[in-house]
C-alpha angles and dihedrals in degrees: 000000000000116000121226112249116215114267107244102173145357090267090051091051093050094043092051095042096055096064090036090058091043089056090053092047092053092051095042091055088065090065090076083086094054117116090215116087089208091060094045089051092047091050093049091048092052092047094048097043099041095043088058091045092051090053090049093049093047089052091053092047090051093045100044107018105034092139093053124088116273117251114268131184113260097186137309135271093197126076123231103273096180094103096046127095140176119356092352091059094046096044095045091048092050094045091053102034093056094063089038090057091043089057091055090046091051093047091050093046091048092053091049099042093048093047092235098141108107095184124052091224091060091050090051090046092051091050090050093048090048095048098039094047092046088056089050091049090055090050093047092049088051090052092050091052096041098046104027104023090235110163100167105074123206120245104348103154126187112256130178108277093009134093125184097229120122092251094049119149130232118295113264092026122102112264114224114240123226118232113249118251089245093053094243 
């Protein structure tokens, strides 16, 4: 599995995010074979959204970073799902797409927290990727629990403003704390 490299600039963010999104698109297309309408809808949503985002990022790279190397895949974080069907397809997709999305969320948060976005549209894009994919992570975690009884979730790190609980808020927003049973 490919490791996330630290985001060092806006160009770096965009050039890493293009192949990262393409990886998700390839995997999400496999969900057309799912027997669950929720999974087919999730797959179609990822394909539609991230295809448009890839085009947008490539446009920015061409416009602002023409002299820099074009993005190129450096590996994949998603397994080959082409031979999987039924529950095995759905469960494998969910188990791998959650950490895949978390990587995009962390890259986006890193760009924003370090003030590396040089264009306001890239900062807005990073916030949208972070927030949209966090919502999808919550949905995918719910599916894993509901359909497969999976309580231990893959790759859900602690991030500022985020907690991995099922009722977690939106990244970047304060997360309410629960009072302790002892009242302290």
